[in-house]
N, C-alpha and C positions, 0 to 999 in steps of 0.2 A: 645754580645753573643748570643743575640737573631738574630739579622741581622744575624750572621755568621752561627746559627743554620739554620735559614731559605734558606739560599744560597745554605749548603749544600745538606737540602733537595729538590731543586730545583734540582741542580746538578746531585742527585739520579733519581731523575725523568726522566728527560732528558735522560741519560743513558740509564735505563729502557727502556724508548721507543725507543730508538734508536738500543737495541739488538734484542729489539722483530720486529722493522722493518727489522732488517740483517738477522734473523733467519727464518722470512719467508717465501721468496723465496728459502731458503734453504730445509724447510719441504716441498714444492711444488713439488721440485726438486727431493726428495726423496718418495713422493705421486707417481710421475708419472715415475720412476727411472726404474721398472720393464716392462710398459708399454711401455718406449720408447725400450727398450731392447729386448723386445719380437719382436717390429715390425722391427728392423735392424736388429735382425736373419733373419724373415722371406722374408725380402727387399733382402738381399745376398743370400737366397735360392732361391727367384722367377727369381733374376735375372741372376742367372748362368746359372741355370739348362736345358732350352735350348742349350747353346753353348756347357755342358756338353754331352746331348742328342746326339747331331750332331756328336761329336768326338765318340763317342759308337757305334753309328748307320752307323762311315764312313766305314767299312768293307762291309756292307751291301748296303750300297747305291752304292757303287763301281761295288757291285755283276751284279747290273743293265743292266753294259755294257755288259756283259757277255749272257743277254738273247735277248738284241737287235739283234743281226744275230750271226750264229754259226763262222763267220770269223773272228771276232773282237780278239780273244783270238792268233789266227794263225798269226791277224798282227802285234801284238805286238810284236813278235818276241821273246817272254816268253817262258820256257818251265814249263808248269805245273806240271810237273812230277820231278821236282828236290824238294831239301827238304825244300825251301822255300815257294810252293803252292803260287805264287804268282798271286796277282791281274792283270791286266794288266796296272792300275794307281795308284800311291801309296798313299796311303792315306794321305799323305803330302798333295796330291792337298786338301782335304776335308779339313785339318786344318786352311791352307793360306784361301780359303774362307770363314773359321768360326773365322779366324783373322783379313786380312785384312781391311775388313769394318769398325771393330773398333780400328784398327789402327788408320787409314784415322779421326775417330770422334774424339779418343784420342791428334792425333796431333794437330790437327786445335780448337777443340770445347773448350779447356780453356782459349783460348784468347778473348772470345765472350760469352761464354754458362750463365756465371752469368747475363747476360741482359737479360734473358728468364728465365719467372717465373718457379719457381720448376711443378707447374701443369702442366703447356705444357709440360715440357719436361720426366716427369712420364707417360704421356699421349703417348706421343713417345713411350716410352719403352712398354707399354703394348701394342700397336696397332703393334709394328714389331713383338713382340713376338708373338703373336697370330700368326700374316701370317707366322711367319715360320712353325710353327707345320703344319697350313692348306696345305700349298704348298710342303711340302716334304711329307706327308701323301696321296695327291691326284697327286704328280707326277710317269709320267713314263719313264723320262728319267733321265740322269745324270745331262745333262745341266738346266734342270727345278728344279734340287732337289738342286744344288748348288747356285741358285738364295733364295732356301726357307732356304738353310744353309746361306749366306750373310743376309737375314733379322735378323736371329738369332743373328749375330755376329755384326750386328749396335745394336741391341737391350742390347747386354751384354754391349757393350764400352760404349755406351749413358747411360745406367744406371747405370754401374761403376762410372765414372765421377758423373754423378748426386749425389748417394748416399753418397759415399766418400766425396765429396763437403757439403753435405748434416748434416754429424757428425758434422762439427765445427759450428755447433748448437746447440751441444748436449754434457753430459758428456762423458769422455773419454772413458767409457766404452762401447759404441756405436760402437767406432770403432773395440775391441776385438767381439762384438755382430756380426755385419756385417762378420768379416773374418769366423766367425765359422759358418755363415748362407751360406759362398759361400762355406766352407767345405761340410757342411750339400747336398750343391746342388750338388756336386760331386758324392758323395756316394747315395743320391734321385734320381741322372739324369740318373747315369749309371747302379746301381742295379734297378730300376725301367723299363729301355728300358730290361735290359739283363732275368730280371725276368718275365715278362710279355710274351717274345717271349720264353722262357722255357718251359712256363706253357702254350703255345700252342696260344697265342693271336697274331693276325698279325701284323706288323709293323704297318700298316695305321690305323688300331684302338686303339692302342699302342699311335701312336701319338695323334691322336684325343683324348685319355683321359687325356693328358697329356695339354687341353688346360685350366684344371682348373689352371694352374698355373701363369697365366697372370692374370686370376681374383683374384688369391689368393694377388700377388703382390697388384692391386688395394686395396683391403679390407685392406692390412697391412698399404700402405700410407694414405689412403684419413680418415678410421677410426678410425685403432688404433694406430699410431703414433699421439703424441702431435704436436700442430700445429704450432710450433715455425717456421716456414719453410714461412707460410703466412704472416709474418712481414718481409721475405728476402725484402732488398732495391735493387731495379734491376736500369741501368744505364739509368739515366733522367737529365734533367738540375737540378731539384729540388734535385736527390741525391745526387751533388757535395757541397751542404752544408751541412754538415753534424750540429746539433745541439751539443752548447758548453759543455750541461748538459746530462749524463745518464736520460732515461726516467722512469718515475717512476711507470711503471706497475710489476717493479719487472725482466723485460728483460734486456738481456745486452745492452748497447748503440748501437748505429745501425754502431759506428766508426769502430766494430770488422768485420761488412760486409762492408769492403770499399774496396774489391776487383775488382769490376768494376771500381773505380775510378784511380784504376793503369795505368801508362800508357804500352806502348808495352815495351819500353825502360827498364822500370822498372822491367816488367815482365820476362823480357828475362835474365835480371842482378839476378833474385829471382832464375831462375834455376840452375847458372852455380853452385851455392853450393851443390845444390841436387845431381848432376851428380855422383861427385865418391862416395860420402859418403852413398848414397841411390840406383839409380838407376843402376850404373854400377853392381853390387853385385846382383842385382834383376836380372836386364836384363840375366848375365853370367848362374844363377839358370836357368832360366827359357827356353834359349836355350839348354842346354845341358838334362834337363827333357823332352823337346816336342821332341827334337830329339829320344828320347829314346821312346816316346809314340805312336809317330807317325811315325817313320823313322824306327824300330826295333822290337816294337813289333808285329807288322805282318809276321814279318819273323820268329819271334821264335815258331815252332810247332812241336809239341811233337805228335807223331803218335801212333795209336792204343792203345789209351786211352778213358776215359769214355764223352769225348769233343769234338767236330768237333773242325777245326780250327777255323771258324767263332765264335763259342763261347768259344774256347780260347781268342778269341782278346776282346772280349766283358767282358770276367771276368777279364783279365789283369787288365783292363780298372775301373772293379769294387774295385779292390785290391789296385790300385794305389790313387783311392779316397776315401778310405777308410784311407790310410794313410795321405791325405791329411786335411782330415775331423779330424782326431783327433790332429793333429799339430797346424791348425789352429782356435782350440777351446782351445787351451793350455795359452796361454799369458798370463792370467790371475795368472797362476800358477809358469809356466818357460819362463823368458826372455832371448833372446839369444842375445847379443850385436855384436859378431863376425859374421856380415854378411859374409864377404870374406870365410871365414871358409866354410860357407854351400856351396857357390858356386866352393869349390876344391871339396869338397867329390859328388857332384854333375856330377862332371867331371870324377871322379873315374867310376861312376855308368855306365858314358858312355861308359867309356873301357871296363869294365866287361861284358857288356849287347852285345857290336861289339863285344868281343871274344866269347860269345856262339852263336851269328849269324855265323861268321868264321870257326870257329872249336868247335860243340856243345861240352862240355864237363860237363853240369849240368844232373846229372842221374836220377834228378824228377822235373815232376811241381812246387811242394810244394816248393822247393830251388828258383824258378823262383816267386813262391808268396811270398814269405819274404823279397827279393829282393826288388820286386815293391814297398812292403810296406814300404821299407826301402826310396827307391827313392822319394814316397809323403811323408813321413815325411818331409825329407830334402823339398821339396818345397812347401809344407804349412807354414814350419817355417820360411823359409827366405820372404813369401809374408806377414804375420802376423805381424813378429816382427820387417820389415821396417816401415809399416803404423803406429804402436804402436807406435816404437822410434819416429818418425815425429810427433806424438800428442803430445807427452810428449817436445819434443826441437825444434820446428816449433815456431815462434812468432804466438800468436793469430791471430792477424790482416794479416797474408800470409798464415795460414794452408790451410783455404779451398783451394787456387789457388796451393798452392804446393803438396797437396795431388790429385791432379786431373792431375797435372804434372805428376808426378812421377808413375802414373800409366801405362803412357805410354812405361815404361821400359818392362814392362813383355809383353805387348804386342808386343812389339820391338823383345826381345828377342824371342818369339813363331812363330813371321812370320821369323824372321831368320831361324828358325829348321826347320820350315816348309818348306823352301826354297832349304836346303842342304839335307833332308830329300829324296823329290824326285830324284835328281841324283842318290844317293846313293841308293836308290828301283832298278833306272835302271840298275845299273853297276850291282849290286847282283844278279838279278832276268835274267840277261843277259848268266848267266855263263851257 
């Protein structure tokens, strides 16, 4: 009996010690949860800020073409006195400059970027982001401005790949924090640019003020975020030999960071099931909404109201980004599983906005504001629910790669929208 009692006591002690060691990492995660959530929110904000600013400034950037010579508009063949008050070049051209470099990065980088340390990737995001503001601020021609826009695109594309992959090392809430931050970038970027110009700050000084954004991204990554990324495994002969037992410091075992060990064939096999379930509906939503934003917004123009044409365009972008921010921040409250339904409603919006362009029937700009808000809500919901579903449904060891690959879908959709917007603009403006 005494022996049995002693054995029971020993078992209880072992069980208590096991529970203590099991709960210690969880308590650590809880301690740093808000720190990581705040960091990912600011990473999302800063990563997409420059991209949004360039789209908000698209109408103003293209206005430079008119100031380079008096004959520019005449040579274009467009009638400036028609109902659309057209720029010679569609804002879809700026959209392409703002998305094609990011698309190239997203289509190529996922297959090798995991072998590059996170510090190097983030340094690239910061440098390209700062360069974009400086180049566009001091540019006097459309061509130079487009180079600056392309730098913003590279920074955004590289950052999205990097930070979405980074969420795989943290709690699932990091995905919603990142998405909310990207939504905040939409509101912050569009509102800050429109607001600064509205109060009389020059476009150049407005862009120089925004250099604080890449600096804030650096602070968020290197100082605020818990440095779990510092233990990420990169491709090397040593990395191919993962230890059989988990490390004893409370961190997940390196096996969950096995993305670099996947062969190219295995990575392509992982992409196939992602296409119909996640990538296709996200692609279609972005085709529709960016065709509206960069193909139709500039052609919807209310005369004789308190806003000029350029001001109307900028505030259209602000209202859209408010809708995106609201929906990207709502995934912890409402989850939408029917991703294809979001694509359907977004194409309904295309029809309504195109009808307004061809045969204006809306009596007030406030109705347009409401429609744009709805469009933004759909776009933001498609983005955040796609990646949130993936964070729950994709196997942990494949999650980092899958999140990065799926981010191609929105960029492909935006690029297609820009390619469609340019000929549509030319046809309508030649009427």
